[in-house]
C-alpha positions, 0 to 999 in steps of 0.5 A: 590396415588403412583404407583410401578415400575419395580424393578431389582431382579437379574443382571449379564453381558453377551454377547447378541446374536439374532438368524438370522431371515433369516436362523434361525440357525446363531447367530448375536451379539448385540454388541462387548462388554458384556452388563448388563442383568437383571431380572425385577419384575413389582409388579403392573402387577405381571410380570417378564421380562428380560431386557438389554439396549445397548446405547439408545435402549433395546437389550432384552425385554422379558416377562417370561411366564410359557411355556418358557425354558432356554437351556444350549447349552455349558458350557458358553452359553444358549438360550431361545425362545420368541414367542412374540418377534418372536426371540431367545435370546442367552447369552454368559457368562464369566464362567460356574458359571455365566451361572448356576446362570442365568439358576437357576434364569430363572427357579425361575422366570418361576415358579413364573410366573406360580404361578402368572398366576394360582392365577390370574385365581383363583382370589386370592392374587397375590403372588410369593412364588418362589421369596418371592415377593407379589404385595405390597412387593419389595426386599430392595436390589435387586442387586445380584452379579453374580461373581465367587469366588476370583473376585471383586463384580460387585455390591457394596453399595452406599459407593463404589466409582466409578473411577474418570475422571483421573483414566478413562483417565489413563485406556483408555491411557493404553488400547490405548498404549497396542493396538498400541504396539501390532499392531507394534509387530505383524507387525514386527513379520510378517515381520520377518516371511516373511524374515525367509521364504525367507531365508529358501527358499534360504537355501534350494536352496543352499543346493540343489546346494551344493548336486549337486556339491557334486555329481559332486565332487564325480564323479570327484574323482572317475574319478581321482581314475580311472586315477591314476590306469591308471597311475600306469598301464602305469608306470608298462608297461613302466618299463616292456618295458625298453630295457636291458642295454648293457654292452657297454652302459655307466651307465650315458646314462641309467640314462638319459633315466630313468630320461627322462621317469620319466619326461614324466610320471610326465607330464602325471600324472599332466595332468590327475590330472588337468583333474580330478580337473575340470575347475577353474571356477567350483571350484571357483563357488563351494567355493562361493556356500559353503560360501553362504550356511554358511552365510545363516545358520548364518543369519537364526540362528540370525533371529530365535533369533530375532523371539523368542524375538519378540514373547516374547515381543508380549506376554507381550504386549498382557498380558498388554493389557488384564490387561488394558481391565480388569481394564476398564471393572471393571470401566464400571461395577462400573459406571453401578452400580452407575447409578443403584443406582442413578436411585433408589435414584431418584425414592425414592426421587420422591416417597418422593416428592409425596403428601400423599394420 
């Protein structure tokens, strides 16, 4: 006589976590990627379990009991405690809709487990009114999609085709190229940021030096203005001290004296102007600093343009990588469905091959 095995009644995908046994507060991820999490019903024992397989081991193997509670801790995360396994399981979903569907199914299974316990204690027929299952009935199509509106269904019929080897290789290549390109863009982006920071520091130093030179120049200009006033006073004093021209003196001698006095004053004015202008080395250094400041400003503008272009390229690379990751995830989901379908087909063939009682 054939025996009835566990059948999946609901499946979805989520990131699985276990509570840290040492702290009882931190979460430990069970893997880097989302896993298939399914509700299973054992019609023989009338038992409901949550199972998730990662690689060759069971990540979740939790038997639902009436005293369990599934708690939503955020819009996309929920948890429940399993005293038998001495742990707390946590699930992170892609959307709030997926979390709500899983929580509703948990409540249905919990109610069904309670009814099954009550019926077993009363000795009556083991039934599950919450899910519409009896010990001799298994739903014909137990796989239920957990996708939101507008998304491609996670579970398809047997006519759905899984991607071939060439398609899988293409997706892997796209994902790999996207990762390499993103790493290169990020390295160039950080290099440009470092160069830009250095140039900004040099520009600040140059601006500080230019401000210092500007203060010195203003001080020298003030000194030059003071000297000009002094020259004006000296000229006025000299004009007042000129001896009166005697009638006996010829006009030519008076003109020569005036020319000599003017030349002397011109020399004094030139000397004062040279003193006000400062040494030639300081003037040359000031001009060189101003030229460096202008060059740094031009270079900074060019680097900002390159930085914006690099950021745009980095965003495009990330978007391309995300698209490739989505395609790979969909391919993995289709493969999981095909594995489920093949498992069901193998079990069906095994039941057909068994001799009639």
